C-alpha positions in Angstrom: -17.7 -11.0 -10.4 -15.0 -11.0 -7.7 -12.6 -8.1 -7.6 -9.4 -8.4 -5.9 -7.8 -4.6 -5.1 -4.2 -5.1 -4.3 -2.9 -3.3 -1.6 0.2 -5.0 0.3 3.0 -3.7 -1.4 5.8 -1.4 0.4 5.7 1.4 -2.2 9.2 2.7 -1.4 9.4 4.8 -4.6 8.1 7.7 -2.8 10.4 7.5 0.0 11.1 9.4 2.7 7.1 9.8 2.8 6.5 6.2 1.9 8.6 3.4 3.8 8.4 -0.4 4.6 5.8 0.7 7.5 3.5 3.3 5.3 3.4 2.4 1.9 3.1 5.1 -1.0 -0.8 3.7 -1.1 -1.6 5.2 2.5 0.0 8.4 1.8 -2.6 11.4 2.1 -1.9 13.2 -0.4 -4.6 13.5 -3.3 -7.5 15.8 -2.7 -11.0 14.4 -2.3 -14.1 15.7 -3.7 -15.1 17.4 -0.3 -12.0 19.5 -0.7 -10.2 17.2 2.3 -6.9 15.2 1.7 -7.4 11.0 0.8 -4.8 8.4 -0.1 -4.6 6.3 -3.2 -6.4 3.9 -1.4 -9.1 5.5 0.0 -9.9 7.2 -3.4 -10.2 3.9 -5.2 -12.1 2.5 -2.7 -14.1 5.6 -2.2 -14.6 5.2 -6.3 -15.5 1.2 -5.8 -18.5 2.3 -3.5 -19.6 5.1 -6.0 -19.6 2.4 -9.2 -21.4 -0.3 -7.2 -18.6 -2.5 -7.0 -17.3 -1.9 -3.3 -19.3 -5.3 -2.9 -18.0 -7.1 -5.2 -14.0 -6.0 -3.8 -11.5 -7.6 -1.4 -8.5 -5.7 -0.5 -5.4 -8.3 -1.0 -2.9 -6.8 2.1 0.1 -8.2 4.1 -0.1 -8.6 8.1 2.0 -5.6 8.7 -0.3 -3.3 6.8 -3.9 -4.5 8.4 -3.7 -1.7 11.0 -3.2 1.3 8.7 -5.6 -0.2 6.1 -8.4 -0.5 8.5 -7.6 3.0 9.9 -7.9 4.5 6.4 -10.9 2.3 5.2 -12.6 0.9 8.2 -12.5 -2.3 10.1 -15.5 -3.6 8.3 -13.6 -3.4 5.1 -13.0 -7.3 3.8 -9.7 -8.3 3.7 -7.3 -10.7 2.4 -4.1 -11.4 4.1 -0.9 -12.3 3.5 1.4 -13.4 5.9 4.0 -11.5 4.2 5.3 -9.1 1.5 6.0 -11.3 -1.1 4.8 -10.3 -4.6 1.7 -9.9 -7.0 1.8 -13.1 -8.0 2.0 -14.7 -4.1 -0.9 -12.0 -3.2 -3.1 -13.2 -5.8 -2.3 -17.0 -5.7 -3.8 -16.6 -2.2 -6.4 -14.4 -3.0 -7.8 -17.1 -5.7 -7.2 -19.6 -2.5 -9.3 -17.4 -0.4 -12.4 -17.2 -2.9 -12.1 -21.1 -3.7 -11.9 -22.2 -0.1 -13.3 -19.7 2.2 -15.7 -17.4 0.1 -17.2 -20.7 -1.7 -16.7 -18.7 -5.2 -17.6 -20.7 -8.1 -15.0 -21.6 -10.5 -16.7 -20.4 -13.1 -16.5 -16.7 -11.8 -14.7 -14.4 -12.9 -11.9 -12.9 -11.0 -10.7 -8.9 -11.3 -7.2 -8.0 -9.9 -6.9 -4.3 -9.8 -3.7 -2.5 -8.2 -4.1 0.4 -5.5 -1.9 2.9 -6.9 -4.4 3.2 -10.4 -5.4 6.7 -10.9 -8.4 6.9 -12.8 -11.8 8.5 -13.4 -14.8 7.2 -12.8 -15.6 6.3 -16.5 -12.8 3.2 -15.9 -15.6 1.3 -13.9 -17.8 0.8 -16.6 -14.9 -0.9 -18.6 -14.3 -3.4 -15.7 -18.2 -3.8 -15.4 -17.5 -5.6 -19.0 -14.8 -8.0 -18.3 -17.0 -10.7 -17.1 -18.8 -10.6 -20.4 -15.6 -10.3 -22.6 -14.1 -13.3 -20.6 -16.9 -15.7 -21.6 -17.1 -14.5 -25.3 -12.9 -14.7 -25.0 -10.9 -17.4 -26.6 -8.7 -16.6 -24.2 -8.2 -17.6 -20.7 -6.1 -14.3 -19.6 -7.6 -11.4 -20.6 -5.2 -7.7 -19.3 -6.2 -3.9 -19.6 -3.7 -2.1 -21.5 -3.9 2.2 -22.2 -3.3 4.5 -24.6 0.5 5.9 -24.3 0.1 9.9 -23.8 4.3 10.0 -24.0 7.0 7.5 -24.3 7.4 6.6 -20.3 10.6 4.9 -19.1 8.4 4.2 -16.0 5.8 1.6 -17.5 5.9 -1.6 -19.0 4.4 -1.8 -22.4 2.2 -4.6 -23.8 2.8 -5.4 -27.4 -0.4 -6.5 -29.1 -0.3 -9.2 -32.2 -1.3 -6.7 -35.4 -5.2 -6.3 -36.5 -6.2 -8.5 -39.0 -9.2 -5.7 -40.2 -8.1 -2.5 -40.6 -11.4 -1.2 -39.5 -10.8 -2.8 -36.0 -10.7 -0.4 -33.3 -9.1 0.3 -30.3 -10.9 -1.3 -27.6 -11.2 -4.9 -29.5 -9.6 -7.6 -28.0 -6.6 -8.8 -29.6 -4.1 -11.3 -28.9 -0.4 -10.6 -26.8 2.3 -10.7 -29.1 5.2 -9.7 -26.2 6.1 -7.6 -23.1 8.9 -4.7 -22.6 9.6 -3.6 -19.0 10.2 0.3 -18.9 12.2 0.8 -22.0 14.0 3.8 -22.7 12.6 6.4 -24.6 13.7 6.2 -27.6 12.5 2.4 -27.5 9.3 3.4 -26.2 8.4 5.4 -29.4 9.0 2.7 -31.3 6.7 0.7 -29.3 3.9 3.6 -29.2 3.9 3.7 -33.2 3.5 0.2 -33.5 0.3 0.1 -31.2 2.0 -1.2 -27.6 -0.5 -0.4 -24.8 0.4 0.9 -21.2 0.6 -2.2 -18.8 -2.3 -1.5 -16.4 -1.3 -4.3 -14.0 -5.2 -5.0 -14.4 -5.7 -9.0 -15.2 -9.3 -10.4 -15.7 -9.4 -14.7 -15.4 -12.0 -17.1 -14.5 -11.5 -18.2 -10.9 -10.5 -21.7 -12.6 -7.5 -20.7 -14.4 -5.5 -19.7 -10.8 -7.4 -22.9 -8.9 -5.6 -25.0 -11.8 -2.4 -23.4 -12.2 -1.7 -23.7 -8.0 -2.9 -27.5 -8.4 0.0 -27.4 -11.2 2.2 -26.3 -9.4 1.5 -28.9 -6.4 0.6 -25.7 -4.4 -2.3 -25.7 -1.8 -5.9 -24.7 -3.3 -7.1 -24.1 0.7 -6.5 -20.7 1.7 -5.3 -21.9 5.3 -2.7 -24.2 4.3 -1.4 -22.2 1.3 -0.8 -19.4 4.2 1.0 -21.8 5.8 3.3 -22.7 3.1 3.4 -19.3 2.0 7.2 -18.9 1.5 7.1 -22.0 -1.1 5.4 -19.6 -3.7 7.5 -18.0 -5.8 8.7 -14.3 -4.5 8.0 -12.8 -8.0 5.4 -10.6 -10.3 2.2 -12.2 -11.9 3.5 -10.6 -15.2 6.5 -12.9 -14.7 5.0 -16.1 -13.6 1.7 -16.2 -15.5 1.3 -13.5 -18.0 4.5 -13.5 -19.7 4.2 -17.3 -20.2 0.7 -17.7 -21.2 0.1 -18.6 -24.8 -4.0 -17.9 -24.4 -3.8 -14.1 -23.8 -5.2 -10.6 -24.8 -5.7 -7.3 -24.1 -8.2 -4.9 -24.2 -7.5 -1.2 -24.5 -8.7 1.3 -22.2 -8.6 4.6 -24.1 -9.4 6.7 -20.5 -7.1 8.5 -17.7 -4.9 6.2 -16.2 -2.3 6.7 -14.3 0.3 4.5 -11.7 0.8 7.1 -9.2 4.6 4.8 -8.2 6.8 8.0 -9.0 7.2 11.6 -7.6 7.2 12.5 -11.4 3.1 11.0 -12.1 2.0 11.7 -8.4 3.2 15.7 -8.5 1.1 15.7 -11.5 -1.7 15.2 -9.8 -1.3 16.8 -6.3 -3.7 19.6 -6.4 -1.5 21.9 -4.2 1.9 23.6 -4.5 2.7 23.4 -0.8 1.8 21.4 2.2 3.6 21.5 5.6 5.8 24.4 6.8 7.8 26.6 4.4 7.4 28.4 1.5 8.4 28.7 -2.3 9.7 31.6 -4.4 7.4 33.0 -7.3 10.8 32.1 -9.6 10.8 28.3 -9.1 8.1 27.0 -11.5 6.7 24.0 -11.5 7.9 22.6 -7.9 6.2 21.4 -5.0 6.9 21.0 -1.1 5.5 18.3 1.1 6.8 18.8 4.3 6.2 17.1 7.4 9.0 18.0 10.0 8.4 20.6 12.4 10.6 23.2 10.9 10.2 25.6 7.6 12.0 24.7 4.3 12.3 27.0 1.5 12.3 26.3 -2.3 14.1 29.4 -4.2 15.2 29.5 -7.8 14.2 25.9 -8.6 12.3 24.8 -11.2 10.7 21.5 -11.6 11.5 19.8 -8.6 9.9 17.8 -5.7 11.2 18.6 -2.3 9.7 16.1 0.2 10.3 16.0 3.9 9.7 13.3 7.1 11.4 12.2 10.2 13.3 9.6 7.7 14.8 11.9 5.6 14.8 14.8 2.9 14.6 14.5 -0.5 15.6 16.8 -3.4 15.2 15.6 -6.9 14.1 16.9 -10.1 10.6 15.2 -11.0 12.4 13.0 -13.9 15.2 11.7 -12.0 13.1 8.5 -11.2 15.3 5.8 -12.2 18.3 7.2 -10.7 16.0 7.5 -7.2 14.9 3.7 -7.6 18.9 3.1 -7.6 19.2 4.6 -4.4 16.4 3.3 -2.6 17.0 -0.4 -3.1 20.7 0.3 -1.5 18.5 1.7 1.6 17.3 -0.6 4.4 16.8 2.0 7.7 13.9 1.0 10.0 11.3 3.8 9.3 11.3 6.2 11.3 7.6 7.1 10.9 4.8 4.7 11.2 1.0 4.9 11.2 -0.9 2.7 12.8 -4.9 1.7 13.6 -4.7 4.0 16.4 -2.6 7.1 15.1 1.0 7.1 14.7 4.7 7.3 16.2 7.9 8.8 16.0 11.6 8.2 16.7 13.0 11.4 17.9 16.4 9.6 19.3 18.0 6.4 18.9 21.6 5.3 20.7 23.3 2.4 21.5 24.6 3.1 24.9 28.9 2.1 25.6 27.3 -0.6 27.5 25.8 -1.9 24.7 22.3 -1.4 25.5 19.8 0.2 23.2 17.8 3.7 23.4 15.1 4.5 21.1 12.6 7.5 22.4 9.4 8.1 20.4 6.4 10.7 20.4 3.3 8.8 20.2 -0.1 10.2 19.3 -3.4 7.9 20.3 -6.5 9.5 18.6 -9.1 10.0 21.0 -11.5 6.9 21.2 -8.5 4.3 20.0 -6.4 2.3 21.7 -3.0 0.3 21.6 -3.1 -3.2 21.7 -2.7 -5.1 24.8 0.8 -6.5 24.7 4.0 -6.9 26.6 7.6 -7.2 25.6 10.5 -9.9 26.5 13.4 -7.9 25.7 13.1 -4.0 26.7 11.4 -1.9 29.1 9.4 1.3 28.7 9.1 4.7 29.9 6.1 6.4 29.4 5.3 10.2 30.0 1.7 12.2 29.2 2.4 15.1 27.4 -1.1 16.2 26.5 -4.7 14.3 27.0 -6.3 11.6 29.4 -6.5 8.2 28.9 -7.2 5.0 30.5 -4.1 2.7 31.2 -4.1 -0.6 31.6 -1.0 -2.2 33.7 -1.0 -5.9 34.9 -4.6 -6.0 34.6 -5.3 -2.9 36.6 -7.1 -0.1 35.7 -5.5 3.6 36.3 -6.3 7.4 34.8 -3.3 9.2 33.0 -3.5 12.6 32.2 -0.5 15.2 31.3 2.5 14.9 33.3 1.7 11.3 34.8 5.0 9.0 34.2 4.6 5.3 34.1 7.1 2.2 34.1 6.9 -0.6 32.5 9.0 -3.1 33.0 9.8 -6.4 30.8 7.4 -8.8 31.0 4.8 -6.3 31.8 0.8 -6.6 30.3 0.2 -3.0 28.8 -2.4 -1.0 27.1 -3.7 2.4 26.9 -6.8 3.7 25.4 -7.2 7.6 24.5 -10.5 9.6 26.2 -9.1 12.9 24.3 -6.0 12.8 22.1 -3.1 11.7 23.9 0.6 12.4 23.2 3.3 10.9 25.1 7.1 10.6 24.9 8.2 6.9 25.3 11.5 5.7 25.9 12.3 2.0 25.1 15.6 0.6 26.8 16.9 -3.1 26.2 19.5 -5.3 24.7 17.8 -5.6 21.8 14.6 -3.0 20.7 12.9 -4.1 17.3 8.6 -5.1 16.4 9.6 -8.9 17.0 9.6 -8.5 20.9 6.3 -7.4 20.9 3.5 -9.9 22.2 -0.4 -9.2 21.3 -3.0 -10.5 24.0 -6.0 -8.5 22.6 -6.1 -6.0 19.8 -9.9 -3.9 20.8 -10.7 -2.8 23.8 -13.9 -4.6 24.1 -11.7 -7.9 23.3 -8.9 -6.5 26.2 -11.3 -5.4 29.1 -13.7 -8.9 28.1 -10.6 -10.5 28.8 -9.7 -9.0 32.3 -13.3 -8.8 33.0 -13.2 -13.0 32.6 -10.2 -12.8 35.0 
């Protein structure tokens, strides 16, 4: 058994906390068993370890999210890296090619795909353990896991099984899939539930040979390196649209336990263990309302019922918990650069951005580098930077020369200057970027880890 944990999506539906840099699965808003906070990724990765399934699991993510993912689950977590975000079908296709051509997995091995935002209890993993046996005994090539709906949700997709041939068959019995329905209106969802429809959990099981054959039939490479190069040729589409809806040999089993997709403010709010996180207060007459505030200013909720207020450097959201559809529509129109980003080494926040009359762009950031961590050894062609150290001590490398920095120090970094910073203690600095063009494409990384960087310099 091989498990692919899909964790490369953008997850912007939890804006303003989530954005293209910090997807929803990395938000540390869930309570962990030790009383601390953890993200969706950390929660399910911990559960896989507790169920002795972590060693069978690889995490599929996109290149842009590698740093934040490793910061949360460690650099030793086994990854399958996409060159860019596309959708679940390309991610699963690339993962299958990796298992076949890099990991040397047998074509007869069962592959199980699990989305990272599945909020489940521990008994769910007993269901996962049983899937290889079910696949071996099944007459279907694709097996899906559905869950019993607890209410007529308009936010979930539905799997409609064929009717039981025998009335004494229980719900856990494998049944052929009749059809799918994506996010129906409440009245239609009610009818689907009465007819025995299940929520679509996005969990799939198949033999590796199934996906490799599918790639060959589509004239796509079956070797990871080549498919990685040709990734843009794969349709930017979901696995459901490209595979499960077209597949005739498909079945579904029902998992009759706790399951939620924490992809909306409504479903997430139901699992938050706190009423308020961050600066602010909620009045006693504001029932079933919650506040998550990442800003350094207080926010008060007074006289509002069943609302979520979320604030970050990217914006402030005040919404009814039931307004997911309206929020989804507005998020599709947003395409702004994230103002808050989490990285492997810490985080940064844009505090000001302006275009001068000369056409020069000027971006001011507040940057935090955690003790023992380092920014990659890098250079820029289209911008210069000026740093002011606010707090902490670190080691700066500037064009291969070492320098100790402490509070009050300033650093000038001209264009094409190689530079890196390692924090001895937690370091905070103000970074002012100036240039005709400022974007992430203007970062040339020459080294990532401190050992890698210093070994380069020692060899020079």
